[in-house]
DSSP file (Angstrom, degrees, kcal/mol; ACC not computed):
  #  RESIDUE AA STRUCTURE BP1 BP2  ACC     N-H-->O    O-->H-N    N-H-->O    O-->H-N    TCO  KAPPA ALPHA  PHI   PSI    X-CA   Y-CA   Z-CA
    1    1 A M              0   0    0      0, 0.0     2,-0.3     0, 0.0    17,-0.0   0.000 360.0 360.0 360.0 128.5   77.0   79.0  135.1
    2    2 A E        -     0   0    0      1,-0.0    17,-1.7     0, 0.0     2,-0.3  -0.620 360.0-153.6 -85.7 138.8   74.2   78.3  132.5
    3    3 A T  E     -A   18   0A   0     -2,-0.3     2,-0.3    15,-0.2    15,-0.2  -0.844   2.3-149.2-112.1 151.3   75.0   76.3  129.4
    4    4 A L  E     -A   17   0A   0     13,-3.8    13,-2.8    -2,-0.3     2,-0.6  -0.882  13.4-128.4-117.4 149.3   73.3   76.5  126.0
    5    5 A S  E     +A   16   0A   0     -2,-0.3     2,-0.3    11,-0.2    11,-0.2  -0.867  37.2 158.7-101.4 124.9   72.8   73.8  123.5
    6    6 A V  E     -A   15   0A   0      9,-2.7     9,-3.6    -2,-0.6     2,-0.4  -0.867  34.1-117.9-134.7 169.4   73.9   74.5  119.9
    7    7 A R  E     -A   14   0A   0     -2,-0.3    37,-0.4     7,-0.2     2,-0.3  -0.870  31.1-106.1-111.9 146.2   74.8   72.4  116.9
    8    8 A C     >  -     0   0    0      5,-2.7     4,-1.4    -2,-0.4    17,-0.0  -0.522  22.2-144.1 -67.0 129.8   78.2   72.4  115.1
    9    9 A N  T  4 S+     0   0    0     -2,-0.3    -1,-0.2     1,-0.2    37,-0.1   0.693  96.2  44.9 -69.7 -19.2   77.8   74.2  111.8
   10   10 A H  T  4 S+     0   0    0      3,-0.1    -1,-0.2    21,-0.1    -2,-0.0   0.907 132.8   8.5 -92.4 -50.6   80.2   71.7  110.1
   11   11 A C  T  4 S-     0   0    0      2,-0.1    -2,-0.2    20,-0.0    -1,-0.0   0.564  91.0-121.6-112.7 -10.2   79.1   68.3  111.3
   12   12 A G     <  +     0   0    0     -4,-1.4    -3,-0.1     1,-0.2     3,-0.1   0.500  56.2 152.2  85.3   3.5   75.9   68.9  113.1
   13   13 A A        -     0   0    0     -6,-0.1    -5,-2.7     1,-0.1    -1,-0.2  -0.350  51.3-105.8 -67.8 147.6   77.0   67.5  116.4
   14   14 A P  E     -A    7   0A   0      0, 0.0     2,-0.4     0, 0.0    -7,-0.2  -0.535  39.3-168.7 -74.8 140.1   75.4   68.9  119.6
   15   15 A L  E     -A    6   0A   0     -9,-3.6    -9,-2.7    -2,-0.2     2,-0.6  -0.973  16.7-146.5-129.6 144.1   77.6   71.2  121.6
   16   16 A Q  E     +A    5   0A   0     -2,-0.4     2,-0.3   -11,-0.2   -11,-0.2  -0.955  27.0 176.4-108.5 122.3   77.1   72.6  125.1
   17   17 A V  E     -A    4   0A   0    -13,-2.8   -13,-3.8    -2,-0.6     7,-0.0  -0.936  32.6-106.6-127.9 149.9   78.5   76.1  125.5
   18   18 A A  E >   -A    3   0A   0     -2,-0.3     3,-1.7   -15,-0.2   -15,-0.2  -0.337  38.4-108.3 -68.5 156.0   78.6   78.6  128.3
   19   19 A E  T 3  S+     0   0    0    -17,-1.7    -1,-0.1     1,-0.3   -16,-0.1   0.817 117.7  40.0 -58.4 -34.8   76.3   81.6  127.9
   20   20 A N  T 3  S+     0   0    0      2,-0.0    -1,-0.3     0, 0.0     2,-0.2   0.279  84.6 125.9-101.2  11.4   79.1   84.1  127.3
   21   21 A T    <   +     0   0    0     -3,-1.7     3,-0.1     1,-0.2    -4,-0.0  -0.492  30.2 176.9 -71.9 135.9   81.3   81.8  125.1
   22   22 A R        +     0   0    0      1,-0.3    13,-3.3    -2,-0.2     2,-0.4   0.744  65.7  30.6-108.3 -35.1   82.2   83.4  121.7
   23   23 A F  E     +B   34   0B   0     11,-0.3    -1,-0.3    21,-0.0     2,-0.3  -0.960  63.6 169.8-128.8 146.3   84.4   80.7  120.1
   24   24 A V  E     -B   33   0B   0      9,-2.5     9,-3.3    -2,-0.4     2,-0.5  -0.987  27.5-132.5-149.7 153.8   84.4   77.0  120.5
   25   25 A T  E     -B   32   0B   0     -2,-0.3     2,-0.2     7,-0.2     7,-0.2  -0.952  31.9-118.4-109.9 130.0   86.1   73.9  118.9
   26   26 A C     >  -     0   0    0      5,-2.5     4,-1.4    -2,-0.5   -11,-0.1  -0.477  14.6-148.1 -67.1 129.7   83.8   71.0  118.0
   27   27 A Q  T  4 S+     0   0    0     -2,-0.2    -1,-0.2     1,-0.2   -12,-0.0   0.617  93.9  45.8 -74.8 -11.8   84.9   68.0  120.0
   28   28 A F  T  4 S+     0   0    0      3,-0.1    -1,-0.2   -15,-0.0    -2,-0.0   0.878 129.8  14.6 -97.2 -48.1   83.8   65.7  117.1
   29   29 A C  T  4 S-     0   0    0      2,-0.1    -2,-0.2   -16,-0.0    -3,-0.0   0.466  91.8-127.4-109.5  -3.5   85.2   67.2  113.9
   30   30 A Q     <  +     0   0    0     -4,-1.4     2,-0.2     1,-0.2    -3,-0.1   0.673  51.7 157.7  65.4  20.6   87.6   69.7  115.4
   31   31 A S        -     0   0    0      1,-0.1    -5,-2.5    -6,-0.0     2,-0.5  -0.548  44.2-125.0 -74.7 138.5   86.1   72.7  113.5
   32   32 A S  E     -B   25   0B   0     -2,-0.2    15,-2.6    -7,-0.2    16,-0.5  -0.747  38.0-172.2 -82.5 127.5   86.8   76.1  115.0
   33   33 A L  E     -BC  24  46B   0     -9,-3.3    -9,-2.5    -2,-0.5     2,-0.5  -0.911  24.4-143.1-126.4 148.1   83.4   77.8  115.4
   34   34 A E  E     -BC  23  45B   0     11,-2.9    11,-1.8    -2,-0.3     2,-0.6  -0.937  22.4-135.4-104.7 132.7   82.1   81.2  116.4
   35   35 A V  E     - C   0  44B   0    -13,-3.3     2,-0.4    -2,-0.5     9,-0.2  -0.792  26.1-167.2 -88.6 120.1   79.0   81.2  118.5
   36   36 A K  E     - C   0  43B   0      7,-3.4     7,-2.5    -2,-0.6     2,-0.4  -0.851   3.3-162.7-112.2 145.6   76.6   83.8  117.1
   37   37 A R  E     + C   0  42B   0     -2,-0.4     2,-0.2     5,-0.2     5,-0.2  -0.974  11.4 176.1-130.1 141.1   73.5   85.1  118.8
   38   38 A T        -     0   0    0      3,-2.9     5,-0.0    -2,-0.4     0, 0.0  -0.707  52.3 -91.0-123.0-178.2   70.4   87.0  117.7
   39   39 A E  S    S+     0   0    0     -2,-0.2     3,-0.1     1,-0.2    -2,-0.0   0.832 125.6  27.5 -63.6 -30.8   67.4   88.0  119.7
   40   40 A S  S    S+     0   0    0      1,-0.1     2,-0.3     0, 0.0    -1,-0.2   0.511 123.0  27.9-112.9  -5.4   65.6   84.7  118.9
   41   41 A S        -     0   0    0      2,-0.0    -3,-2.9     0, 0.0     2,-0.4  -0.964  50.1-146.6-152.4 167.7   68.4   82.2  118.2
   42   42 A I  E     +C   37   0B   0     -2,-0.3     2,-0.3    -5,-0.2    -5,-0.2  -0.997  32.1 154.0-135.4 135.1   71.9   80.9  118.8
   43   43 A F  E     -C   36   0B   0     -7,-2.5    -7,-3.4    -2,-0.4     2,-0.3  -0.920  33.2-116.0-151.9 173.1   74.0   79.2  116.2
   44   44 A T  E     -C   35   0B   0    -37,-0.4     2,-0.4    -2,-0.3    -9,-0.2  -0.848  16.3-166.2-117.7 155.7   77.5   78.5  115.1
   45   45 A E  E     -C   34   0B   0    -11,-1.8   -11,-2.9    -2,-0.3     2,-0.1  -0.996  32.3-106.8-139.6 136.8   79.5   79.5  112.1
   46   46 A E  E  >  -C   33   0B   0     -2,-0.4     4,-1.8   -13,-0.2   -13,-0.3  -0.394  18.5-142.6 -65.3 132.8   82.8   78.0  111.0
   47   47 A V  H  > S+     0   0    0    -15,-2.6     4,-2.8     1,-0.2     5,-0.2   0.853 100.8  60.1 -63.5 -35.3   85.7   80.4  111.5
   48   48 A A  H  > S+     0   0    0    -16,-0.5     4,-2.3     1,-0.2    -1,-0.2   0.896 105.9  47.2 -61.1 -40.1   87.3   79.3  108.3
   49   49 A K  H  > S+     0   0    0     -3,-0.2     4,-2.7     2,-0.2    -1,-0.2   0.894 111.0  51.6 -67.1 -39.2   84.3   80.4  106.3
   50   50 A I  H  X S+     0   0    0     -4,-1.8     4,-2.5     2,-0.2    -2,-0.2   0.928 110.7  48.3 -62.1 -43.9   84.3   83.7  108.2
   51   51 A A  H  X S+     0   0    0     -4,-2.8     4,-2.4     2,-0.2    -2,-0.2   0.903 111.7  49.5 -63.7 -41.5   88.0   84.2  107.3
   52   52 A A  H  X S+     0   0    0     -4,-2.3     4,-2.2     2,-0.2    -2,-0.2   0.923 112.8  47.0 -63.6 -43.7   87.3   83.3  103.6
   53   53 A N  H  X S+     0   0    0     -4,-2.7     4,-2.4     1,-0.2    -2,-0.2   0.889 110.9  52.2 -64.2 -38.7   84.5   85.8  103.5
   54   54 A T  H  X S+     0   0    0     -4,-2.5     4,-2.4    -5,-0.2    -2,-0.2   0.903 108.6  51.1 -63.9 -40.8   86.6   88.4  105.2
   55   55 A G  H  X S+     0   0    0     -4,-2.4     4,-2.1     2,-0.2    -2,-0.2   0.912 110.6  48.2 -62.6 -42.6   89.3   87.9  102.6
   56   56 A K  H  X S+     0   0    0     -4,-2.2     4,-2.4     1,-0.2    -2,-0.2   0.904 111.6  50.1 -63.3 -41.3   86.8   88.3   99.8
   57   57 A M  H  X S+     0   0    0     -4,-2.4     4,-2.6     1,-0.2    -2,-0.2   0.890 108.5  52.6 -65.3 -38.1   85.5   91.5  101.4
   58   58 A A  H  X S+     0   0    0     -4,-2.4     4,-2.2     2,-0.2    -1,-0.2   0.907 110.0  48.4 -64.1 -41.4   89.1   92.9  101.8
   59   59 A E  H  X S+     0   0    0     -4,-2.1     4,-2.1     2,-0.2    -2,-0.2   0.923 112.7  48.1 -63.2 -43.7   89.7   92.3   98.1
   60   60 A S  H  X S+     0   0    0     -4,-2.4     4,-2.5     1,-0.2    -2,-0.2   0.897 110.3  52.2 -62.8 -40.0   86.4   94.0   97.2
   61   61 A L  H  X S+     0   0    0     -4,-2.6     4,-2.5     1,-0.2    -1,-0.2   0.890 107.6  51.5 -64.2 -39.1   87.3   96.9   99.5
   62   62 A E  H  X S+     0   0    0     -4,-2.2     4,-2.2     2,-0.2    -1,-0.2   0.902 109.7  49.9 -64.7 -40.5   90.6   97.3   97.8
   63   63 A V  H  X S+     0   0    0     -4,-2.1     4,-2.5     1,-0.2    -2,-0.2   0.934 112.2  47.9 -61.3 -46.1   88.9   97.4   94.3
   64   64 A I  H  X S+     0   0    0     -4,-2.5     4,-2.5     1,-0.2    -2,-0.2   0.892 109.7  53.3 -62.9 -39.9   86.5  100.0   95.6
   65   65 A T  H  X S+     0   0    0     -4,-2.5     4,-2.0     2,-0.2    -1,-0.2   0.919 110.7  45.6 -61.9 -44.6   89.3  102.0   97.1
   66   66 A V  H  X S+     0   0    0     -4,-2.2     4,-2.2     2,-0.2    -2,-0.2   0.913 112.2  51.7 -66.3 -42.0   91.2  102.1   93.8
   67   67 A Q  H  X S+     0   0    0     -4,-2.5     4,-2.4     1,-0.2    -2,-0.2   0.908 109.6  50.5 -59.6 -41.3   88.0  103.0   91.9
   68   68 A N  H  X S+     0   0    0     -4,-2.5     4,-2.6     2,-0.2    -1,-0.2   0.878 107.6  53.1 -65.0 -37.5   87.4  105.9   94.4
   69   69 A E  H  X S+     0   0    0     -4,-2.0     4,-2.4     2,-0.2    -1,-0.2   0.912 109.9  48.2 -63.2 -41.7   91.0  107.1   93.8
   70   70 A I  H  X S+     0   0    0     -4,-2.2     4,-2.4     2,-0.2    -2,-0.2   0.930 112.7  48.3 -63.4 -44.9   90.4  107.2   90.1
   71   71 A E  H  X S+     0   0    0     -4,-2.4     4,-2.5     2,-0.2    -2,-0.2   0.894 111.3  50.4 -63.0 -40.0   87.1  109.0   90.6
   72   72 A K  H  X S+     0   0    0     -4,-2.6     4,-2.4     2,-0.2    -1,-0.2   0.921 110.3  50.1 -63.7 -43.7   88.7  111.5   92.9
   73   73 A L  H  X S+     0   0    0     -4,-2.4     4,-1.5     1,-0.2    -2,-0.2   0.918 112.7  46.7 -59.9 -44.4   91.5  112.2   90.4
   74   74 A D  H  X S+     0   0    0     -4,-2.4     4,-2.2     1,-0.2    -1,-0.2   0.862 110.0  53.5 -67.5 -36.0   88.9  112.7   87.6
   75   75 A R  H  X S+     0   0    0     -4,-2.5     4,-2.3     2,-0.2     6,-0.2   0.904 105.3  54.3 -64.6 -39.9   86.8  115.0   89.9
   76   76 A E  H  <>S+     0   0    0     -4,-2.4     5,-2.1     1,-0.2     6,-1.1   0.885 107.9  50.6 -60.9 -37.0   89.9  117.1   90.5
   77   77 A I  H ><5S+     0   0    0     -4,-1.5     3,-1.3     4,-0.2     7,-0.3   0.942 110.8  48.5 -61.9 -47.5   90.3  117.4   86.8
   78   78 A G  H 3<5S+     0   0    0     -4,-2.2    -2,-0.2     1,-0.3    -1,-0.2   0.805 109.4  52.6 -64.4 -30.5   86.6  118.5   86.5
   79   79 A L  T 3<5S-     0   0    0     -4,-2.3    -1,-0.3    -5,-0.1    -2,-0.2   0.467 116.6-113.2 -86.1  -1.1   87.0  121.1   89.3
   80   80 A G  T < 5S+     0   0    0     -3,-1.3    -3,-0.2    -4,-0.4    -2,-0.1   0.580  82.9 123.6  84.1   8.4   90.0  122.6   87.6
   81   81 A Q  S   <S+     0   0    0     -5,-2.1    -4,-0.2     1,-0.3    -5,-0.1   0.840  88.8  17.5 -70.5 -30.5   92.6  121.6   90.2
   82   82 A V  S    S-     0   0    0     -6,-1.1    -2,-0.4    -9,-0.1    -1,-0.3  -0.995 100.4-104.9-135.1 134.6   94.5  119.8   87.4
   83   83 A P        -     0   0    0      0, 0.0     2,-0.1     0, 0.0    -5,-0.1  -0.333  37.6-114.2 -64.1 140.2   93.8  120.7   83.8
   84   84 A A        -     0   0    0     -7,-0.3     3,-0.4     1,-0.1    69,-0.1  -0.431  11.6-137.1 -72.8 145.9   91.8  118.1   81.9
   85   85 A T  S    S+     0   0    0      1,-0.2    -1,-0.1    -2,-0.1    68,-0.0   0.759 102.8  46.7 -75.1 -24.0   93.6  116.3   79.1
   86   86 A K  S    S+     0   0    0      2,-0.1     2,-0.2     0, 0.0    -1,-0.2   0.495  89.0 101.8 -98.4  -3.9   90.6  116.5   76.7
   87   87 A K  S    S-     0   0    0     -3,-0.4     2,-0.1     1,-0.1     0, 0.0  -0.571  72.2-122.5 -81.1 144.4   89.9  120.2   77.3
   88   88 A G  S    S+     0   0    0     -2,-0.2    -4,-0.1     6,-0.0     3,-0.1  -0.315  73.7  31.0 -77.3 167.4   91.0  122.7   74.7
   89   89 A G  S    S+     0   0    0      1,-0.2     4,-0.1    -2,-0.1     3,-0.1   0.144  88.2  64.0  69.7 166.7   93.3  125.6   75.4
   90   90 A G     >  +     0   0    0      1,-0.2     4,-1.8     2,-0.1     3,-0.2  -0.243  61.7  87.2  77.6-171.6   95.9  125.5   78.1
   91   91 A G  H  > S-     0   0    0     54,-0.2     4,-2.1     1,-0.2    -1,-0.2  -0.148 104.3 -48.6  69.3-171.4   98.9  123.2   78.1
   92   92 A L  H  > S+     0   0    0      1,-0.2     4,-2.5     2,-0.2     5,-0.2   0.888 138.9  53.8 -65.4 -40.6  102.1  124.0   76.4
   93   93 A A  H  > S+     0   0    0      1,-0.2     4,-2.4     2,-0.2    -1,-0.2   0.916 110.2  47.5 -62.0 -42.8  100.4  125.1   73.1
   94   94 A G  H  X S+     0   0    0     -4,-1.8     4,-2.5     1,-0.2    -1,-0.2   0.887 111.4  51.4 -64.7 -38.6   98.2  127.5   75.0
   95   95 A G  H  X S+     0   0    0     -4,-2.1     4,-2.4     2,-0.2    -2,-0.2   0.896 110.6  47.8 -64.8 -40.2  101.2  128.9   76.9
   96   96 A I  H  X S+     0   0    0     -4,-2.5     4,-2.6     2,-0.2    -2,-0.2   0.913 112.1  49.5 -66.8 -42.3  103.1  129.4   73.6
   97   97 A A  H  X S+     0   0    0     -4,-2.4     4,-2.3     2,-0.2    -2,-0.2   0.920 112.5  47.8 -62.3 -43.3  100.1  131.2   72.0
   98   98 A G  H  X S+     0   0    0     -4,-2.5     4,-2.5     1,-0.2    -2,-0.2   0.898 112.2  49.4 -64.0 -40.3   99.7  133.4   75.1
   99   99 A A  H  X S+     0   0    0     -4,-2.4     4,-2.6     2,-0.2    -2,-0.2   0.903 109.8  51.5 -65.4 -40.8  103.4  134.2   75.1
  100  100 A A  H  X S+     0   0    0     -4,-2.6     4,-2.5     2,-0.2    -2,-0.2   0.920 111.2  47.4 -62.6 -43.0  103.3  135.0   71.4
  101  101 A F  H  X S+     0   0    0     -4,-2.3     4,-2.8     2,-0.2    -2,-0.2   0.923 111.5  51.1 -63.7 -42.7  100.4  137.4   71.9
  102  102 A G  H  X S+     0   0    0     -4,-2.5     4,-2.4     1,-0.2    -2,-0.2   0.900 111.5  47.4 -61.3 -41.2  102.2  139.0   74.9
  103  103 A L  H  X S+     0   0    0     -4,-2.6     4,-2.7     2,-0.2    -1,-0.2   0.913 111.7  50.0 -66.0 -42.4  105.3  139.6   72.8
  104  104 A F  H  X S+     0   0    0     -4,-2.5     4,-2.4     2,-0.2    -2,-0.2   0.935 111.8  48.6 -59.3 -46.2  103.3  141.0   69.9
  105  105 A F  H  X S+     0   0    0     -4,-2.8     4,-2.4     1,-0.2    -2,-0.2   0.911 111.6  49.8 -59.9 -43.9  101.5  143.3   72.3
  106  106 A A  H  X S+     0   0    0     -4,-2.4     4,-2.7     2,-0.2     5,-0.2   0.916 110.1  49.8 -63.8 -43.6  104.9  144.4   73.9
  107  107 A V  H  X S+     0   0    0     -4,-2.7     4,-2.4     1,-0.2    -1,-0.2   0.929 111.3  49.1 -61.4 -45.2  106.4  145.1   70.5
  108  108 A V  H  X S+     0   0    0     -4,-2.4     4,-2.3     1,-0.2    -1,-0.2   0.921 112.4  48.5 -59.9 -43.7  103.4  147.2   69.4
  109  109 A C  H  X S+     0   0    0     -4,-2.4     4,-2.4     1,-0.2    -2,-0.2   0.908 111.5  48.7 -64.5 -42.2  103.6  149.2   72.7
  110  110 A F  H  X S+     0   0    0     -4,-2.7     4,-2.2     2,-0.2    -1,-0.2   0.864 110.6  51.2 -67.6 -34.8  107.4  149.8   72.4
  111  111 A L  H  X S+     0   0    0     -4,-2.4     4,-2.4     2,-0.2    -1,-0.2   0.896 109.9  50.4 -65.9 -39.5  106.9  151.0   68.8
  112  112 A M  H  X S+     0   0    0     -4,-2.3     4,-2.8     2,-0.2    -2,-0.2   0.919 110.2  49.9 -62.0 -42.8  104.1  153.3   70.0
  113  113 A A  H  X S+     0   0    0     -4,-2.4     4,-2.5     1,-0.2    -2,-0.2   0.899 110.2  50.2 -63.1 -40.2  106.5  154.6   72.7
  114  114 A S  H  X S+     0   0    0     -4,-2.2     4,-2.4     2,-0.2    -1,-0.2   0.910 111.6  48.3 -63.9 -42.1  109.2  155.2   70.1
  115  115 A G  H  X S+     0   0    0     -4,-2.4     4,-1.4     2,-0.2    -2,-0.2   0.917 112.3  48.2 -64.5 -43.0  106.8  157.1   67.9
  116  116 A F  H  <>S+     0   0    0     -4,-2.8     5,-2.9     1,-0.2     4,-0.3   0.896 111.5  51.4 -63.5 -39.3  105.6  159.2   70.8
  117  117 A S  H ><5S+     0   0    0     -4,-2.5     3,-1.2     1,-0.2    -2,-0.2   0.918 110.3  47.0 -65.1 -44.2  109.2  159.9   71.7
  118  118 A S  H 3<5S+     0   0    0     -4,-2.4    -1,-0.2     1,-0.3    -2,-0.2   0.769 110.3  54.4 -70.4 -22.6  110.2  161.0   68.2
  119  119 A A  T 3<5S-     0   0    0     -4,-1.4    -1,-0.3    -5,-0.2    -2,-0.2   0.484 117.8-114.4 -86.4  -2.7  107.1  163.2   68.1
  120  120 A G  T < 5 +     0   0    0     -3,-1.2    -3,-0.2    -4,-0.3    -2,-0.1   0.855  63.3 150.8  76.4  35.1  108.2  164.9   71.3
  121  121 A A    > < -     0   0    0     -5,-2.9     3,-1.5     1,-0.2     2,-0.3   0.625  28.0-172.6 -78.1 -12.3  105.2  163.6   73.4
  122  122 A G  G >   +     0   0    0     -6,-0.3     3,-1.6     1,-0.3     4,-0.3  -0.409  68.5  18.5  65.9-116.1  107.4  163.7   76.6
  123  123 A M  G >  S+     0   0    0     -2,-0.3     3,-1.6     1,-0.3     4,-0.5   0.743 114.8  70.8 -63.7 -26.2  105.5  162.1   79.5
  124  124 A F  G <  S+     0   0    0     -3,-1.5     3,-0.3     1,-0.3    -1,-0.3   0.656  84.1  71.7 -68.2 -12.9  103.1  160.3   77.3
  125  125 A T  G <> S+     0   0    0     -3,-1.6     4,-1.4     1,-0.2    -1,-0.3   0.788  86.4  65.7 -69.4 -27.3  105.9  158.0   76.2
  126  126 A I  H <> S+     0   0    0     -3,-1.6     4,-2.6    -4,-0.3     5,-0.2   0.857  92.4  61.0 -65.4 -36.9  105.8  156.4   79.7
  127  127 A V  H  > S+     0   0    0     -4,-0.5     4,-2.3    -3,-0.3    -1,-0.2   0.949 107.1  41.0 -61.6 -53.5  102.4  154.9   79.2
  128  128 A P  H  > S+     0   0    0      0, 0.0     4,-2.2     0, 0.0    -1,-0.2   0.845 113.8  54.9 -66.3 -29.5  103.2  152.6   76.2
  129  129 A V  H  X S+     0   0    0     -4,-1.4     4,-2.4     2,-0.2    -2,-0.2   0.936 109.6  46.9 -64.5 -44.7  106.5  151.7   77.8
  130  130 A G  H  X S+     0   0    0     -4,-2.6     4,-2.3     1,-0.2    -1,-0.2   0.899 112.2  50.1 -61.8 -41.0  104.7  150.5   80.9
  131  131 A M  H  X S+     0   0    0     -4,-2.3     4,-2.2    -5,-0.2    -1,-0.2   0.872 109.4  52.0 -66.1 -35.8  102.2  148.6   78.7
  132  132 A G  H  X S+     0   0    0     -4,-2.2     4,-2.1     2,-0.2    -2,-0.2   0.906 109.4  48.7 -65.7 -42.5  105.1  147.0   76.8
  133  133 A I  H  X S+     0   0    0     -4,-2.4     4,-2.4     1,-0.2    -2,-0.2   0.916 110.4  51.9 -62.7 -42.1  106.7  145.9   80.1
  134  134 A F  H  X S+     0   0    0     -4,-2.3     4,-2.5     1,-0.2    -2,-0.2   0.908 107.8  52.7 -59.3 -42.0  103.3  144.5   81.1
  135  135 A G  H  X S+     0   0    0     -4,-2.2     4,-2.1     1,-0.2    -1,-0.2   0.888 109.0  49.3 -60.8 -40.7  103.1  142.6   77.8
  136  136 A L  H  X S+     0   0    0     -4,-2.1     4,-2.2     2,-0.2    -1,-0.2   0.907 111.4  48.8 -65.6 -41.7  106.5  141.0   78.4
  137  137 A V  H  X S+     0   0    0     -4,-2.4     4,-2.4     1,-0.2    -2,-0.2   0.916 112.3  48.6 -63.5 -42.8  105.5  140.0   82.0
  138  138 A M  H  X S+     0   0    0     -4,-2.5     4,-2.5     2,-0.2    -1,-0.2   0.867 108.8  53.8 -66.4 -36.0  102.3  138.5   80.7
  139  139 A A  H  X S+     0   0    0     -4,-2.1     4,-2.1     2,-0.2    -2,-0.2   0.937 111.5  45.0 -63.1 -46.3  104.2  136.6   77.9
  140  140 A G  H  X S+     0   0    0     -4,-2.2     4,-2.5     1,-0.2     5,-0.2   0.902 113.2  50.8 -63.4 -41.0  106.5  135.0   80.5
  141  141 A S  H  X S+     0   0    0     -4,-2.4     4,-2.6     1,-0.2    -2,-0.2   0.899 109.8  49.6 -64.1 -41.1  103.6  134.2   82.8
  142  142 A A  H  X S+     0   0    0     -4,-2.5     4,-2.2     2,-0.2    -1,-0.2   0.900 112.1  48.3 -64.6 -40.7  101.7  132.5   79.9
  143  143 A L  H  X S+     0   0    0     -4,-2.1     4,-2.1     2,-0.2    -2,-0.2   0.929 113.6  45.6 -67.1 -45.1  104.7  130.4   78.9
  144  144 A I  H  X S+     0   0    0     -4,-2.5     4,-2.5     1,-0.2    -2,-0.2   0.912 112.7  51.8 -63.8 -42.5  105.4  129.3   82.5
  145  145 A G  H  X S+     0   0    0     -4,-2.6     4,-2.7    -5,-0.2    -1,-0.2   0.896 108.8  50.9 -60.4 -41.1  101.7  128.5   83.1
  146  146 A G  H  X S+     0   0    0     -4,-2.2     4,-2.1     2,-0.2    -1,-0.2   0.906 110.6  48.2 -64.0 -41.9  101.6  126.4   79.9
  147  147 A V  H  X S+     0   0    0     -4,-2.1     4,-2.1     2,-0.2    -2,-0.2   0.923 113.1  48.4 -64.1 -43.9  104.7  124.4   81.0
  148  148 A N  H  X S+     0   0    0     -4,-2.5     4,-2.6     2,-0.2    -2,-0.2   0.910 110.8  50.2 -63.8 -42.4  103.2  123.9   84.5
  149  149 A R  H  X S+     0   0    0     -4,-2.7     4,-2.6     1,-0.2    -1,-0.2   0.897 110.0  51.0 -62.4 -39.5   99.8  122.8   83.0
  150  150 A E  H  X S+     0   0    0     -4,-2.1     4,-2.1     2,-0.2    -1,-0.2   0.902 110.8  48.3 -65.0 -40.3  101.6  120.3   80.7
  151  151 A A  H  X S+     0   0    0     -4,-2.1     4,-2.3     2,-0.2    -2,-0.2   0.914 112.7  48.3 -65.7 -42.9  103.5  118.9   83.7
  152  152 A D  H  X S+     0   0    0     -4,-2.6     4,-2.6     1,-0.2    -2,-0.2   0.905 110.7  51.4 -62.6 -41.6  100.3  118.6   85.7
  153  153 A R  H  X S+     0   0    0     -4,-2.6     4,-2.4     1,-0.2    -1,-0.2   0.896 110.1  49.2 -62.1 -41.5   98.6  116.9   82.8
  154  154 A S  H  X S+     0   0    0     -4,-2.1     4,-2.4     2,-0.2    -2,-0.2   0.909 111.1  49.2 -66.0 -42.7  101.4  114.4   82.5
  155  155 A K  H  X S+     0   0    0     -4,-2.3     4,-2.6     2,-0.2     5,-0.2   0.917 111.2  50.7 -62.1 -43.7  101.3  113.6   86.3
  156  156 A Y  H  X S+     0   0    0     -4,-2.6     4,-2.7     1,-0.2     5,-0.2   0.942 111.2  47.5 -58.3 -48.9   97.6  113.1   86.1
  157  157 A Q  H  X S+     0   0    0     -4,-2.4     4,-2.4     1,-0.2    -2,-0.2   0.907 112.7  48.7 -62.9 -42.8   97.9  110.8   83.1
  158  158 A E  H  X S+     0   0    0     -4,-2.4     4,-2.3     2,-0.2    -1,-0.2   0.930 113.5  46.7 -62.5 -45.8  100.6  108.7   84.8
  159  159 A R  H  X S+     0   0    0     -4,-2.6     4,-2.4     1,-0.2    -2,-0.2   0.904 112.5  49.6 -64.5 -41.8   98.7  108.4   88.1
  160  160 A R  H  X S+     0   0    0     -4,-2.7     4,-2.5    -5,-0.2    -1,-0.2   0.915 111.4  48.5 -65.0 -42.6   95.5  107.4   86.3
  161  161 A E  H  X S+     0   0    0     -4,-2.4     4,-2.3    -5,-0.2    -1,-0.2   0.893 110.8  51.6 -64.0 -39.3   97.2  104.8   84.2
  162  162 A E  H  X S+     0   0    0     -4,-2.3     4,-2.1     2,-0.2    -2,-0.2   0.922 111.7  46.5 -61.9 -44.5   98.9  103.4   87.4
  163  163 A L  H  X S+     0   0    0     -4,-2.4     4,-2.5     1,-0.2    -2,-0.2   0.881 111.0  51.9 -66.5 -38.7   95.6  103.2   89.2
  164  164 A E  H  X S+     0   0    0     -4,-2.5     4,-2.2     2,-0.2    -1,-0.2   0.890 109.3  50.1 -65.9 -38.3   93.9  101.5   86.1
  165  165 A R  H  X S+     0   0    0     -4,-2.3     4,-2.2     2,-0.2    -2,-0.2   0.924 111.7  48.6 -63.1 -43.4   96.7   98.9   86.0
  166  166 A R  H  X S+     0   0    0     -4,-2.1     4,-2.2     1,-0.2    -2,-0.2   0.903 110.6  50.8 -62.8 -42.0   96.2   98.2   89.7
  167  167 A L  H  X S+     0   0    0     -4,-2.5     4,-2.1     1,-0.2    -1,-0.2   0.899 109.5  50.2 -62.9 -42.0   92.5   97.9   89.3
  168  168 A E  H  X S+     0   0    0     -4,-2.2     4,-1.5     2,-0.2    -1,-0.2   0.896 109.3  51.6 -64.9 -40.3   92.9   95.5   86.4
  169  169 A E  H  X S+     0   0    0     -4,-2.2     4,-0.7     1,-0.2    -2,-0.2   0.919 110.7  48.6 -60.7 -43.7   95.3   93.4   88.6
  170  170 A L  H >< S+     0   0    0     -4,-2.2     3,-0.7     1,-0.2    -2,-0.2   0.879 109.9  51.2 -65.2 -38.2   92.8   93.3   91.4
  171  171 A R  H 3< S+     0   0    0     -4,-2.1    -1,-0.2     1,-0.2    -2,-0.2   0.779 105.6  56.3 -71.1 -25.7   90.0   92.3   89.1
  172  172 A Q  H 3<        0   0    0     -4,-1.5    -1,-0.2     1,-0.2    -2,-0.2   0.625 360.0 360.0 -81.8 -12.5   92.0   89.4   87.6
  173  173 A K    <<        0   0    0     -3,-0.7    -1,-0.2    -4,-0.7    -2,-0.1   0.484 360.0 360.0 -68.5 360.0   92.6   87.8   91.1
C-alpha cells in the first residue's frame, strides 16, 4: 500500500496517509482533517472549517429559498393566478359593481317583458324574460367572484408578509 506525505492544515505537521484515505486525525494537534486531491496536488482541510462553511451555505440557501418563494408568489400575481393587490377592478368593490349592473340590467329586461306582455306581444315576451334571468345570474356570479378575489388577495398578502418576516429573521442571524 502506497502512502502519501501531506501537511496538517492546522499545525503544519507532516502526515503520512494511504492513497485512498479521505479523513485523518493529526497525531500532533488532534485536528480532524479531510484529505483533498486535485490533478496536481494533495492537501488537507480542517473538518471544523468545512462544517462551518457548510452551515453558512445552508443559511444562505434558506435565504435564497424564501426569496424564491416570494418571487414565485409575486409571479403568480402577475400571471393572474391570484389577483394583484395594486391592480384596479376586481375584489369586493368590483364584484359589487358588477352585481349592481347585473341587477339593473335584469330590472330593465323585466320591465321590457312587462311592457311587451301588456302590449300583447305574446312570444316576444320570452326574450326579455330570458335576458333578465341572465342578468340575475351574472349579478350573482360577479358578487361571488368579487368575494373570492378578495379572499385570494387576503391569502396572498398574509403569505407574503409571513415570508418577509421569515426572510428578515434569517438576515438578522
